[in-house]
N, C-alpha and C positions, 0 to 999 in steps of 0.2 A: 578547538577552544575548550576550556575547562570551565565547568560550571561553578558557581559560588559554593554550593553544596559539598561538591568533590574537593575543591580547594581547601575548604574549612576543614574537612575530614582528614586530608592530607597533612595539614599544618598541625593538627592536634597531635598530641603524643610527645615525641622526643623534642621537636622544635619548639613546641609550647613550653616545655619544662626548661629548655636551655634559656628562652627568652624570659621566663619567670625568674630564674636564678639570676640573670644579668640585670634585671631591673628591681631587684630586692632594695627596700629602703635602707637596711642596716648592712654596712660594709663587711661584716663577718660573714653574711649569707650569700653574698655576691661572688663572682669568680675573682680570684686574688690578682690575676694578671689578665692582660689582653691575650697573652699566648695560650692560657688556660681556656678562655673562651673560643679562640680559634681552634684549639685542639678538639674540643667538644663538637664544633661545627664540623670539622673534618670528619670525626667519628661519625656523626649523623649522616654525612654525605656518603660514607662508605658502608653504612648499614651496620655499624658497630655500636655496642653499648655505649651511652653517654654518662658521664658522671653526674649530670643534673637529675637523673632519674634514680629511685631506689633500686638497688641491685637485688635480683631474685633469679632463681632457676628458669622460671618461664620467660622472663624478659630476655635473659641471655640467650635461651633456646630460640626465641622467636627472631632475635637479630641474626643468630647463625643460620637459621633456615632461609631468612631473607637474603643473606649473603651467598649461600650455597644452595640455591633451588634444585638445581639438577641432581646434585649429590644426595640432598635430602629425600628427593623423590625416588631415586634409585635404591636408597637405603630401605624406604618404606615398602617398595616393590619386593626388594630381595627378602625383607622380613615376613611379608605376606606369603610369599612363595615357600619359604622354609616352614612357616606355621601351617599352611595348608597341605603341604607334602607330609609333614609329621602327622597331622590329623588323619589323612588318607592312609598312611602306613600303620597308625595305630588301629583303625577301623579294619583294615584288611587283616592284621595280626589278631585282633580279637574275634574276627569271623572265622579265621582259620583254626 
């Protein structure tokens, strides 16, 4: 069972933006078609960026990391190994 607080936090963000856009008073600000709304909902379910939110590098990055958690974790691990190996090699070279 999901608590009300966790459900509220989960629904905030992309889904909230989609609903806000769908319920706009002025027709120009709403989705032009039901297909556009369905497309945004599909992107939300696939952890892809939705058109109802402002586009930014950090937003797109967070969606990418959510979609590819394992790949992202392995990339961070590989980067940390390369950086720490480089630091050790530079330390050893400086010491020698």
